[in-house]
N, CA, C and O of each residue as an XYZ file, in Angstrom:
808
protein
N       0.846     -1.194      0.014
C       0.046     -0.024     -0.013
C       0.890      1.216      0.005
O       1.577      1.499      0.986
N       0.841      1.971     -1.095
C       1.592      3.244     -1.041
C       0.951      4.137     -2.122
O       0.708      3.729     -3.257
N       0.695      5.395     -1.682
C       0.114      6.384     -2.590
C       1.240      7.105     -3.357
O       0.969      7.824     -4.319
N       2.494      6.913     -2.933
C       3.590      7.597     -3.591
C       3.704      7.264     -5.061
O       4.235      8.068     -5.828
N       3.214      6.085     -5.489
C       3.314      5.636     -6.815
C       2.392      6.521     -7.707
O       2.551      6.541     -8.928
N       1.482      7.211     -7.120
C       0.518      8.100     -7.860
C       1.000      9.556     -7.823
O       0.220     10.462     -8.118
N       2.258      9.798     -7.470
C       2.765     11.163     -7.367
C       2.639     11.910     -8.722
O       2.377     13.112     -8.764
N       2.835     11.160     -9.815
C       2.757     11.829    -11.134
C       1.362     12.371    -11.441
O       1.200     13.391    -12.111
N       0.374     11.662    -10.935
C      -1.025     12.120    -11.043
C      -1.245     13.405    -10.334
O      -1.858     14.332    -10.863
N      -0.717     13.467     -9.067
C      -0.848     14.648     -8.264
C      -0.106     15.821     -8.914
O      -0.622     16.939     -8.909
N       1.062     15.603     -9.462
C       1.828     16.610    -10.158
C       1.057     17.293    -11.262
O       1.115     18.512    -11.421
N       0.318     16.475    -12.038
C      -0.500     17.096    -13.086
C      -1.645     17.893    -12.506
O      -2.018     18.914    -13.085
N      -2.209     17.490    -11.419
C      -3.273     18.301    -10.771
C      -2.784     19.597    -10.228
O      -3.553     20.546    -10.079
N      -1.491     19.657     -9.924
C      -0.907     20.824     -9.362
C      -0.566     21.945    -10.385
O      -0.223     23.065    -10.007
N      -0.666     21.625    -11.606
C      -0.194     22.548    -12.696
C      -0.746     23.997    -12.419
O       0.043     24.942    -12.421
N      -2.048     24.181    -12.189
C      -2.506     25.601    -11.984
C      -1.872     26.287    -10.790
O      -1.624     27.493    -10.815
N      -1.602     25.490     -9.710
C      -1.049     26.081     -8.528
C       0.429     26.346     -8.719
O       0.970     27.296     -8.153
N       1.083     25.520     -9.507
C       2.539     25.762     -9.841
C       2.626     26.994    -10.622
O       3.496     27.818    -10.342
N       1.759     27.203    -11.627
C       1.787     28.435    -12.422
C       1.551     29.671    -11.622
O       2.204     30.686    -11.861
N       0.587     29.630    -10.622
C       0.308     30.718     -9.793
C       1.438     31.028     -8.914
O       1.736     32.201     -8.694
N       2.104     30.024     -8.382
C       3.216     30.216     -7.446
C       4.368     30.891     -8.192
O       4.966     31.827     -7.659
N       4.696     30.450     -9.398
C       5.759     31.086    -10.079
C       5.488     32.449    -10.494
O       6.396     33.279    -10.493
N       4.231     32.760    -10.872
C       3.861     34.103    -11.265
C       4.005     35.066    -10.006
O       4.394     36.227    -10.136
N       3.678     34.531     -8.828
C       3.783     35.333     -7.644
C       5.185     35.404     -7.048
O       5.460     36.155     -6.113
N       6.049     34.593     -7.631
C       7.463     34.608     -7.179
C       7.659     33.924     -5.817
O       8.592     34.227     -5.073
N       6.733     32.977     -5.516
C       6.839     32.207     -4.281
C       7.881     31.065     -4.495
O       7.752     30.246     -5.404
N       8.890     31.052     -3.636
C       9.984     30.073     -3.811
C       9.649     28.718     -3.205
O       8.865     28.651     -2.258
N      10.221     27.639     -3.724
C       9.974     26.289     -3.138
C      10.321     26.258     -1.663
O       9.581     25.656     -0.885
N      11.415     26.880     -1.243
C      11.757     26.873      0.199
C      10.689     27.541      1.018
O      10.376     27.063      2.108
N      10.115     28.624      0.546
C       9.032     29.271      1.256
C       7.842     28.336      1.404
O       7.187     28.299      2.446
N       7.577     27.587      0.354
C       6.423     26.644      0.416
C       6.709     25.515      1.408
O       5.805     25.101      2.133
N       7.935     25.012      1.458
C       8.385     23.987      2.381
C       8.185     24.522      3.827
O       7.656     23.837      4.702
N       8.630     25.760      4.023
C       8.477     26.375      5.373
C       7.008     26.505      5.797
O       6.646     26.233      6.942
N       6.156     26.938      4.815
C       4.795     27.080      5.077
C       4.167     25.715      5.412
O       3.333     25.612      6.312
N       4.582     24.664      4.671
C       4.074     23.299      4.947
C       4.323     22.890      6.407
O       3.469     22.290      7.060
N       5.564     23.249      6.909
C       5.866     22.903      8.274
C       5.004     23.667      9.221
O       4.511     23.064     10.174
N       4.772     24.974      9.041
C       4.004     25.798      9.892
C       2.508     25.159      9.944
O       1.900     25.076     11.011
N       2.001     24.748      8.798
C       0.694     24.095      8.776
C       0.698     22.828      9.543
O      -0.266     22.551     10.257
N       1.747     22.020      9.438
C       1.844     20.771     10.227
C       1.878     21.036     11.665
O       1.238     20.318     12.433
N       2.639     22.098     12.114
C       2.656     22.470     13.533
C       1.332     22.856     14.036
O       0.965     22.535     15.166
N       0.563     23.577     13.176
C      -0.795     24.008     13.554
C      -1.698     22.746     13.719
O      -2.549     22.692     14.607
N      -1.484     21.751     12.848
C      -2.253     20.479     12.927
C      -1.897     19.772     14.230
O      -2.796     19.287     14.917
N      -0.635     19.698     14.589
C      -0.262     19.150     15.827
C      -0.895     19.793     17.012
O      -1.299     19.112     17.955
N      -0.992     21.119     16.984
C      -1.681     21.867     18.032
C      -3.162     21.579     18.081
O      -3.727     21.493     19.172
N      -3.796     21.429     16.975
C      -5.209     21.101     16.876
C      -5.426     19.730     17.463
O      -6.396     19.521     18.192
N      -4.537     18.771     17.162
C      -4.710     17.423     17.724
C      -4.526     17.430     19.212
O      -5.232     16.717     19.925
N      -3.610     18.204     19.695
C      -3.439     18.265     21.127
C      -4.717     18.839     21.759
O      -5.175     18.300     22.767
N      -5.283     19.863     21.233
C      -6.552     20.411     21.743
C      -7.690     19.466     21.677
O      -8.641     19.565     22.452
N      -7.609     18.534     20.746
C      -8.716     17.569     20.477
C      -8.930     16.683     21.651
O     -10.001     16.095     21.804
N      -7.882     16.566     22.533
C      -8.061     15.819     23.683
C      -9.204     16.242     24.627
O      -9.799     15.458     25.365
N      -9.449     17.561     24.526
C     -10.550     18.192     25.344
C     -11.758     18.469     24.509
O     -12.860     18.479     25.058
N     -11.643     18.697     23.212
C     -12.729     18.986     22.359
C     -12.571     18.227     20.990
O     -11.820     18.682     20.128
N     -13.251     17.118     20.805
C     -12.935     16.277     19.618
C     -13.143     16.997     18.262
O     -12.577     16.570     17.256
N     -13.934     18.066     18.224
C     -14.087     18.760     16.943
C     -12.803     19.372     16.386
O     -12.685     19.665     15.196
N     -11.850     19.551     17.295
C     -10.482     20.004     16.789
C      -9.865     18.981     15.864
O      -9.025     19.337     15.038
N     -10.262     17.685     15.974
C      -9.769     16.710     15.036
C     -10.042     17.082     13.563
O      -9.214     16.852     12.682
N     -11.193     17.645     13.338
C     -11.626     18.003     11.963
C     -10.637     19.094     11.453
O     -10.130     19.001     10.335
N     -10.374     20.130     12.299
C      -9.423     21.140     11.887
C      -8.071     20.593     11.617
O      -7.412     21.005     10.663
N      -7.619     19.641     12.459
C      -6.359     18.989     12.210
C      -6.320     18.235     10.930
O      -5.302     18.266     10.238
N      -7.370     17.558     10.577
C      -7.504     16.831      9.366
C      -7.357     17.691      8.164
O      -6.661     17.327      7.216
N      -8.022     18.874      8.179
C      -7.891     19.869      7.078
C      -6.532     20.320      6.947
O      -6.031     20.456      5.831
N      -5.875     20.571      8.042
C      -4.464     21.164      8.012
C      -3.483     20.021      7.559
O      -2.501     20.333      6.886
N      -3.709     18.719      7.898
C      -2.849     17.673      7.403
C      -3.018     17.521      5.913
O      -2.032     17.278      5.216
N      -4.225     17.653      5.390
C      -4.435     17.583      3.976
C      -3.693     18.703      3.230
O      -3.096     18.497      2.174
N      -3.762     19.883      3.827
C      -2.989     21.076      3.293
C      -1.482     20.836      3.340
O      -0.763     21.171      2.398
N      -1.024     20.272      4.408
C       0.436     19.977      4.554
C       0.883     19.056      3.379
O       1.900     19.286      2.725
N       0.093     18.049      3.165
C       0.433     17.075      2.119
C       0.452     17.705      0.770
O       1.329     17.422     -0.045
N      -0.538     18.587      0.513
C      -0.619     19.346     -0.746
C       0.620     20.204     -0.963
O       1.258     20.159     -2.015
N       0.943     20.993      0.069
C       2.106     21.857     -0.029
C       3.407     21.064     -0.149
O       4.344     21.531     -0.796
N       3.489     19.884      0.455
C       4.652     19.116      0.359
C       4.885     18.561     -1.078
O       6.020     18.296     -1.474
N       3.837     18.404     -1.799
C       3.980     18.038     -3.282
C       4.321     19.300     -4.065
O       5.159     19.292     -4.966
N       3.661     20.356     -3.703
C       3.790     21.640     -4.492
C       5.189     22.212     -4.511
O       5.632     22.755     -5.523
N       5.888     22.093     -3.392
C       7.220     22.726     -3.330
C       8.173     22.037     -4.376
O       8.946     22.728     -5.038
N       8.118     20.800     -4.507
C       8.952     20.090     -5.420
C       8.576     20.424     -6.856
O       9.446     20.634     -7.700
N       7.251     20.472     -7.135
C       6.788     20.819     -8.522
C       7.191     22.231     -8.906
O       7.593     22.463    -10.046
N       7.092     23.182     -7.979
C       7.533     24.488     -8.229
C       9.024     24.644     -8.503
O       9.460     25.418     -9.355
N       9.815     23.832     -7.701
C      11.333     23.856     -7.912
C      11.607     23.352     -9.302
O      12.449     23.937     -9.982
N      10.955     22.304     -9.779
C      11.231     21.722    -11.128
C      10.799     22.727    -12.207
O      11.463     22.887    -13.231
N       9.632     23.419    -11.937
C       9.207     24.403    -12.934
C      10.155     25.594    -13.049
O      10.438     26.084    -14.142
N      10.626     26.032    -11.920
C      11.542     27.199    -11.871
C      12.991     26.874    -12.196
O      13.828     27.761    -12.364
N      13.263     25.575    -12.281
C      14.585     25.139    -12.481
C      15.569     25.400    -11.359
O      16.779     25.560    -11.521
N      14.900     25.425    -10.162
C      15.781     25.743     -8.971
C      15.897     24.544     -8.012
O      16.323     24.697     -6.867
N      15.506     23.327     -8.505
C      15.655     22.161     -7.620
C      17.118     21.929     -7.407
O      17.933     21.979     -8.328
N      17.423     21.673     -6.154
C      18.876     21.522     -5.718
C      18.946     20.639     -4.533
O      17.936     20.360     -3.886
N      20.194     20.168     -4.221
C      20.391     19.351     -3.096
C      20.108     20.065     -1.771
O      19.656     19.454     -0.803
N      20.384     21.367     -1.751
C      20.089     22.142     -0.538
C      18.570     22.256     -0.293
O      18.113     22.175      0.847
N      17.792     22.446     -1.388
C      16.388     22.466     -1.272
C      15.810     21.162     -0.844
O      14.902     21.114     -0.014
N      16.323     20.106     -1.399
C      15.922     18.746     -1.046
C      16.219     18.451      0.448
O      15.408     17.838      1.142
N      17.339     18.879      0.897
C      17.743     18.706      2.301
C      16.729     19.460      3.216
O      16.203     18.911      4.184
N      16.491     20.718      2.859
C      15.504     21.443      3.680
C      14.150     20.812      3.722
O      13.511     20.697      4.768
N      13.721     20.396      2.522
C      12.380     19.767      2.463
C      12.300     18.496      3.328
O      11.305     18.271      4.017
N      13.353     17.674      3.283
C      13.315     16.480      4.127
C      13.405     16.747      5.587
O      12.753     16.067      6.379
N      14.199     17.725      5.982
C      14.304     18.072      7.407
C      12.969     18.608      7.927
O      12.516     18.217      9.003
N      12.351     19.490      7.170
C      11.009     20.061      7.597
C       9.960     19.009      7.599
O       9.046     19.029      8.422
N      10.085     18.035      6.634
C       9.061     16.898      6.576
C       9.160     16.075      7.840
O       8.148     15.698      8.430
N      10.409     15.792      8.262
C      10.574     15.004      9.501
C      10.067     15.686     10.731
O       9.446     15.081     11.605
N      10.366     17.036     10.778
C       9.834     17.787     11.957
C       8.289     17.837     11.869
O       7.606     17.802     12.892
N       7.771     17.915     10.685
C       6.264     17.929     10.529
C       5.726     16.595     11.043
O       4.741     16.574     11.781
N       6.342     15.510     10.674
C       5.897     14.159     11.143
C       5.923     14.144     12.630
O       4.968     13.666     13.242
N       6.989     14.653     13.271
C       7.103     14.620     14.735
C       5.985     15.455     15.408
O       5.340     14.980     16.342
N       5.768     16.656     14.948
C       4.780     17.483     15.607
C       3.363     16.967     15.440
O       2.540     17.081     16.349
N       3.085     16.404     14.289
C       1.713     15.814     14.063
C       1.504     14.591     14.985
O       0.505     14.512     15.700
N       2.422     13.680     14.959
C       2.253     12.449     15.743
C       2.310     12.751     17.192
O       1.575     12.142     17.969
N       3.194     13.712     17.624
C       3.279     14.108     19.038
C       1.996     14.807     19.467
O       1.567     14.658     20.612
N       1.381     15.560     18.576
C       0.106     16.158     18.946
C      -0.994     15.202     19.145
O      -1.818     15.352     20.047
N      -1.019     14.105     18.217
C      -2.040     13.137     18.378
C      -1.863     12.386     19.710
O      -2.844     12.124     20.406
N      -0.621     12.043     20.061
C      -0.349     11.288     21.302
C      -0.617     12.115     22.583
O      -1.179     11.628     23.564
N      -0.184     13.387     22.518
C      -0.343     14.280     23.630
C      -1.834     14.555     23.930
O      -2.242     14.663     25.087
N      -2.620     14.663     22.865
C      -4.016     14.872     22.998
C      -4.740     13.734     23.698
O      -5.768     13.941     24.343
N      -4.169     12.475     23.561
C      -4.715     11.338     24.254
C      -4.044     11.047     25.522
O      -4.488     10.158     26.249
N      -2.961     11.758     25.858
C      -2.155     11.448     26.990
C      -1.524     10.063     26.965
O      -1.414      9.378     27.982
N      -1.108      9.677     25.744
C      -0.488      8.335     25.564
C       0.906      8.564     25.005
O       1.153      8.373     23.814
N       1.813      8.977     25.881
C       3.090      9.347     25.428
C       3.978      8.176     25.037
O       4.784      8.297     24.115
N       3.843      7.021     25.736
C       4.587      5.815     25.343
C       4.246      5.324     23.990
O       5.121      4.978     23.196
N       2.949      5.290     23.712
C       2.451      4.897     22.387
C       2.956      5.872     21.325
O       3.328      5.484     20.217
N       2.954      7.194     21.717
C       3.415      8.209     20.765
C       4.858      7.981     20.405
O       5.231      8.065     19.234
N       5.687      7.689     21.409
C       7.091      7.426     21.165
C       7.257      6.253     20.181
O       8.039      6.349     19.235
N       6.535      5.165     20.398
C       6.608      4.016     19.520
C       6.144      4.367     18.070
O       6.720      3.895     17.090
N       5.117      5.185     17.978
C       4.586      5.596     16.691
C       5.569      6.520     15.940
O       5.840      6.339     14.753
N       6.089      7.516     16.681
C       7.000      8.472     15.968
C       8.294      7.861     15.579
O       8.901      8.279     14.592
N       8.763      6.846     16.345
C      10.034      6.252     15.913
C       9.721      5.372     14.685
O      10.567      5.255     13.799
N       8.568      4.771     14.611
C       8.221      3.945     13.391
C       8.177      4.821     12.172
O       8.679      4.462     11.107
N       7.552      6.013     12.343
C       7.445      6.969     11.227
C       8.812      7.463     10.827
O       9.112      7.511      9.634
N       9.666      7.838     11.784
C      11.005      8.319     11.453
C      11.905      7.280     10.845
O      12.680      7.609      9.946
N      11.849      6.089     11.269
C      12.653      5.036     10.735
C      12.242      4.647      9.308
O      13.074      4.289      8.475
N      10.969      4.728      9.067
C      10.469      4.536      7.667
C      11.118      5.561      6.768
O      11.694      5.211      5.738
N      11.034      6.798      7.138
C      11.545      7.817      6.267
C      13.085      7.738      6.198
O      13.664      7.951      5.133
N      13.718      7.446      7.282
C      15.211      7.293      7.337
C      15.659      6.284      6.313
O      16.517      6.590      5.486
N      15.098      5.076      6.344
C      15.421      3.993      5.472
C      15.245      4.360      4.019
O      16.036      3.965      3.162
N      14.188      5.129      3.746
C      13.928      5.540      2.365
C      15.037      6.397      1.816
O      15.428      6.196      0.666
N      15.583      7.364      2.585
C      16.639      8.217      2.073
C      18.035      7.606      2.312
O      18.964      7.909      1.564
N      18.198      6.764      3.325
C      19.490      6.107      3.542
C      19.863      5.182      2.368
O      21.039      5.035      2.034
N      18.856      4.571      1.757
C      19.111      3.723      0.621
C      19.744      4.547     -0.516
O      20.629      4.061     -1.220
N      19.273      5.823     -0.693
C      19.870      6.708     -1.684
C      21.289      7.087     -1.251
O      22.160      7.263     -2.103
N      21.535      7.215      0.039
C      22.906      7.595      0.540
C      23.908      6.521      0.260
O      25.092      6.832      0.128
N      23.508      5.258      0.160
C      24.505      4.216     -0.154
C      24.516      3.806     -1.587
O      24.996      2.727     -1.936
N      23.952      4.719     -2.477
C      24.103      4.486     -3.882
C      22.901      3.882     -4.598
O      22.957      3.663     -5.808
N      21.758      3.594     -3.838
C      20.572      3.043     -4.497
C      19.639      4.195     -4.787
O      19.926      5.351     -4.476
N      18.490      3.847     -5.403
C      17.443      4.836     -5.642
C      16.711      5.134     -4.277
O      16.671      4.293     -3.379
N      16.165      6.316     -4.181
C      15.338      6.595     -3.017
C      14.171      5.696     -2.997
O      13.545      5.472     -4.032
N      13.828      5.135     -1.786
C      12.797      4.169     -1.633
C      11.535      4.831     -1.063
O      11.545      5.467     -0.009
N      10.464      4.645     -1.814
C       9.144      5.142     -1.365
C       8.156      3.999     -1.002
O       7.079      4.257     -0.464
N       8.535      2.743     -1.301
C       7.674      1.628     -1.174
C       7.530      1.148      0.265
O       7.952      1.795      1.224
N       6.914     -0.012      0.356
C       6.656     -0.585      1.696
C       5.112     -0.427      2.038
O       4.300      0.071      1.258
N       4.833     -0.875      3.200
C       3.393     -0.863      3.592
C       2.797      0.512      3.826
O       1.614      0.740      3.576
N       3.641      1.440      4.316
C       3.112      2.744      4.803
C       4.092      3.871      4.537
O       4.924      4.177      5.391
N       4.012      4.488      3.380
C       4.915      5.659      3.075
C       4.267      6.886      3.652
O       3.210      6.807      4.277
N       4.926      8.071      3.435
C       4.439      9.329      4.015
C       3.122      9.717      3.463
O       2.286     10.213      4.218
N       2.861      9.526      2.158
C       1.608      9.863      1.565
C       0.429      9.056      2.193
O      -0.678      9.553      2.404
N       0.764      7.776      2.471
C      -0.202      6.896      3.088
C      -0.492      7.413      4.481
O      -1.654      7.522      4.873
N       0.532      7.729      5.222
C       0.334      8.214      6.599
C      -0.489      9.471      6.637
O      -1.432      9.555      7.424
N      -0.183     10.430      5.840
C      -0.961     11.629      5.855
C      -2.447     11.417      5.470
O      -3.336     12.040      6.051
N      -2.701     10.533      4.488
C      -4.088     10.142      4.098
C      -4.772      9.501      5.295
O      -5.912      9.833      5.623
N      -4.083      8.601      5.932
C      -4.737      7.879      7.080
C      -5.001      8.842      8.235
O      -6.065      8.809      8.852
N      -4.014      9.705      8.522
C      -4.313     10.673      9.592
C      -5.479     11.616      9.289
O      -6.298     11.917     10.158
N      -5.534     12.078      8.025
C      -6.611     12.963      7.655
C      -7.997     12.294      7.720
O      -8.962     12.867      8.224
N      -8.057     11.057      7.189
C      -9.342     10.321      7.203
C      -9.724      9.942      8.607
O     -10.856     10.204      9.012
N      -8.846      9.345      9.365
C      -9.156      8.867     10.710
C      -9.568     10.028     11.620
O     -10.592      9.953     12.298
N      -8.779     11.089     11.634
C      -9.113     12.191     12.525
C     -10.325     12.940     12.093
O     -11.075     13.463     12.917
N     -10.532     12.999     10.761
C     -11.786     13.579     10.288
C     -13.019     12.851     10.750
O     -14.043     13.454     11.075
N     -12.899     11.537     10.771
C     -14.027     10.744     11.278
C     -14.115     10.839     12.792
O     -15.213     10.885     13.345
N     -12.948     10.869     13.485
C     -12.917     10.899     14.907
C     -13.595     12.220     15.446
O     -14.108     12.253     16.564
N     -13.572     13.223     14.660
C     -14.242     14.471     15.106
C     -15.708     14.342     15.339
O     -16.306     15.143     16.058
N     -16.318     13.306     14.717
C     -17.791     13.136     14.822
C     -18.189     11.736     15.357
O     -19.342     11.520     15.727
N     -17.246     10.812     15.392
C     -17.601      9.451     15.780
C     -16.736      9.075     16.932
O     -15.512      9.134     16.817
N     -17.312      8.688     18.045
C     -16.561      8.312     19.248
C     -16.781      6.817     19.493
O     -17.821      6.427     20.024
N     -15.836      5.996     19.120
C     -15.868      4.571     19.391
C     -14.630      4.142     20.024
O     -13.595      4.794     19.880
N     -14.689      3.008     20.761
C     -13.498      2.528     21.450
C     -13.517      1.004     21.392
O     -14.560      0.386     21.605
N     -12.351      0.389     21.099
C     -12.188     -1.075     21.036
C     -10.911     -1.390     21.856
O      -9.811     -0.903     21.595
N     -11.153     -2.228     22.848
C      -9.989     -2.708     23.675
C      -9.220     -1.495     24.312
O      -7.998     -1.482     24.455
N     -10.040     -0.507     24.669
C      -9.402      0.627     25.336
C      -8.820      1.760     24.456
O      -8.325      2.777     24.942
N      -8.908      1.530     23.202
C      -8.368      2.547     22.214
C      -9.496      3.091     21.350
O     -10.335      2.326     20.874
N      -9.527      4.395     21.145
C     -10.410      4.942     20.230
C      -9.792      4.949     18.827
O      -8.743      4.342     18.611
N     -10.431      5.626     17.881
C      -9.887      5.659     16.492
C      -8.466      6.205     16.395
O      -7.613      5.653     15.701
N      -8.239      7.298     17.106
C      -6.935      7.899     17.109
C      -5.856      7.045     17.787
O      -4.715      6.958     17.334
N      -6.264      6.433     18.871
C      -5.356      5.517     19.572
C      -4.967      4.349     18.655
O      -3.792      3.982     18.618
N      -5.876      3.776     17.943
C      -5.582      2.686     17.058
C      -4.711      3.191     15.872
O      -3.866      2.457     15.359
N      -4.933      4.435     15.459
C      -4.092      4.973     14.426
C      -2.637      5.030     14.906
O      -1.727      4.728     14.134
N      -2.415      5.395     16.113
C      -1.056      5.375     16.648
C      -0.457      3.960     16.749
O       0.730      3.741     16.507
N      -1.294      3.056     17.100
C      -0.885      1.631     17.100
C      -0.382      1.178     15.737
O       0.662      0.542     15.594
N      -1.197      1.548     14.733
C      -0.789      1.184     13.329
C       0.560      1.808     12.961
O       1.411      1.165     12.345
N       0.736      3.081     13.354
C       2.006      3.713     12.999
C       3.180      3.072     13.836
O       4.306      2.941     13.356
N       2.865      2.701     15.055
C       3.880      2.026     15.827
C       4.310      0.685     15.292
O       5.494      0.350     15.314
N       3.338     -0.098     14.803
C       3.611     -1.433     14.320
C       4.044     -1.471     12.877
O       5.110     -1.970     12.516
N       3.141     -0.904     12.054
C       3.329     -0.931     10.605
C       4.535     -0.051     10.160
O       5.224     -0.332      9.179
N       4.736      1.022     10.948
C       5.850      1.958     10.634
C       7.208      1.171     10.704
O       8.055      1.280      9.817
N       7.360      0.414     11.752
C       8.597     -0.371     11.907
C       8.667     -1.514     10.875
O       9.742     -1.835     10.367
N       7.518     -2.116     10.578
C       7.522     -3.181      9.542
C       7.942     -2.614      8.225
O       8.721     -3.229      7.497
N       7.427     -1.419      7.899
C       7.841     -0.718      6.629
C       9.295     -0.378      6.559
O       9.945     -0.546      5.528
N       9.804      0.105      7.675
C      11.228      0.377      7.766
C      12.072     -0.880      7.494
O      13.040     -0.858      6.734
N      11.664     -1.961      8.143
C      12.351     -3.243      7.932
C      12.237     -3.747      6.497
O      13.182     -4.333      5.969
N      11.078     -3.521      5.858
C      10.915     -3.862      4.451
C      11.889     -3.119      3.626
O      12.534     -3.699      2.752
N      12.022     -1.850      3.871
C      12.929     -1.014      3.119
C      14.414     -1.414      3.365
O      15.227     -1.433      2.442
N      14.722     -1.722      4.603
C      16.066     -2.157      4.952
C      16.433     -3.482      4.226
O      17.540     -3.655      3.716
N      15.430     -4.414      4.208
C      15.708     -5.687      3.611
C      15.897     -5.573      2.122
O      16.750     -6.243      1.540
N      15.053     -4.674      1.468
C      15.224     -4.493      0.065
C      16.553     -3.880     -0.318
O      17.167     -4.257     -1.317
N      16.983     -2.936      0.486
C      18.301     -2.258      0.258
C      19.420     -3.225      0.498
O      20.388     -3.273     -0.262
N      19.293     -4.011      1.567
C      20.341     -5.033      1.935
C      20.508     -6.039      0.782
O      21.625     -6.378      0.389
N      19.389     -6.493      0.265
C      19.495     -7.526     -0.831
C      20.098     -6.825     -2.035
O      20.889     -7.446     -2.744
N      19.778     -5.594     -2.301
C      20.366     -4.932     -3.504
C      21.850     -4.720     -3.360
O      22.555     -4.661     -4.367
N      22.337     -4.607     -2.190
C      23.713     -4.317     -1.902
C      24.579     -5.575     -1.700
O      25.807     -5.516     -1.768
N      23.937     -6.662     -1.462
C      24.648     -7.897     -1.113
C      25.026     -8.653     -2.398
O      25.633     -9.721     -2.329
């Protein structure tokens, strides 16, 4: 399961926004920075949702916007001919911090910090193995069970539903189970990527 394979479809949908961004002179780095600010706002909304579930809906909207901006910055860089290693580095650093604040906000809102730690390490290791493969001479890896696009989609859908539906199974609500998925499947995905890279290098 990975939505990253449909990135080319999203790129085509972005064409009007890419054109508008270039006309306005908005740089890819500025879009990356804005994406992080939006992610931080989503994390804040998820923290507040611990007291008022409707905040989950606001967080879901912000996560969707973060994902959109995350695709837009690269598309604008290619259109402007300014894509660079420095820009790629900035984008990845801000993406990782975005992942941290979003997952931390979800965990803090539920007061489940241990589960949050397991979830965020799964998320970070998945992303790390994707780029580390490139660092050792292979292609960047987007595959596995749960890539970043999949995570953002799941967060948006689950928290959007959680804003209006309150169910619990085995002591976990929808958002709690979402963190469980990230904790388990995130590490499985990281190991999938590691194994694929190991086999390619052996």
